[in-house]
N, C-alpha and C positions, 0 to 999 in steps of 0.2 A: 503492499499498501504505499501512497508517496505520502510524502507531506503535506502539500496540499490538500489533502481528500482527508487526511487526518484531521488535518484543524476544521474542514468544510463539519469531518462529521463532532469533531468537539462543540462545533457553534451551535448547530442544531441540536446535542443534544442537551446542552445547556438551556437554550429557546425554552424547549420541549418541557425539561424541568422548572425554570420561570413560570413559564404560563399554567403548569397544572398545580405548582405552590400559589399561585395566584389564584385559581380557581376553587382549590380545596379550603383556602381563609375566605374566602367570602362565605361559602359553602359553611363554613364551620363556625362564623361568629356570630355569636347570641344573640338572641330580639334582645332588644332593650328592654326593662322592668317598666318604661313608663304605660299608664293605664291613661288608655282612651276616657276623653272627656263625655256626657250622657249624648247619646245622639249616634257617634260615630262607633266604626267596630274597629279592631286591630286590622284586620285584614285588608279593609279598603272597600270588601262588599258589606253595601248595608242592610243585609239579607240574612237570619239564623232560620235553621229549623226549627219548627214550632207558633212563627208567629200567627196570627191570625192576617185574613184578607184588609183588615184596616190599617193593621198596622205595617205592614207590608206596603200599603198603598201611601202612607207616611212618608216613609224610608223612602223610598222610589222618588219618591214628589208626581208621580202621576196618578189618575185614577185606572182601576181594573176592569178590562171590559170580560163578558162572558163568553165563555166559546163550547163549553159542553160539562154536560155530569149533575147530579142529582146536588141539590143544598147539601155544601159540607161539604162533600166529593165531587168538586169542580176543579175545571182546568180553566183559570183566568190568563187572561193577558194585558201585559202593559207594554205600553207604546210610549216608546220617549219623542218628544216635538222637537226637533232637529230641524223644520222649517223653517226659511228664511233668507238662506245663506246656498251662494249657486255651487258654494264648496261641500256644501251639508243637505243633500236633496235626500236622504237617507230617513226612513224610518223603520228601523230595528225594532225589531218586538222580545219580550221576554216572557213565556210560557211559565205559567206557576201553578205547580200542580196541590191543589191541598187537600187533607184528608180527614175528616172528624173536624172542619172548621182549623184545622192547621195545615201549615205550608210544609209539604214533604219535600219537593225538591222542585227546581226547577232549567229552564231549558233557554238557549239564546237562539233567536234567528235572526242572524246577523246579514244574510241574503236576501233580505225582504226590500226592495226598491218600490215606493209607490209617489206617483208623479203628483 
């Protein structure tokens, strides 16, 4: 192996190890002990399992629209209002599944574009 190839290989190994250590330090950094204020969630998502439809509507800041289901076991849709800008002509929906009047799950529909 030539001297030039050996130096290139060493430099490549050092760069790879540096990148790996940087990623590992970010992944292993503990979350801060700061407690969120009332009305915010630690992960930035305003939803928690077990919320009522009224709590979900208030947390998202939009009304919920009925899609299907019996009272208490419903699928509701929250649609954000981002119209008014030429760059934000999307109307993405968030489907919310309720069981026994409590939030059980949600799924976003980021492909919906309504004129």
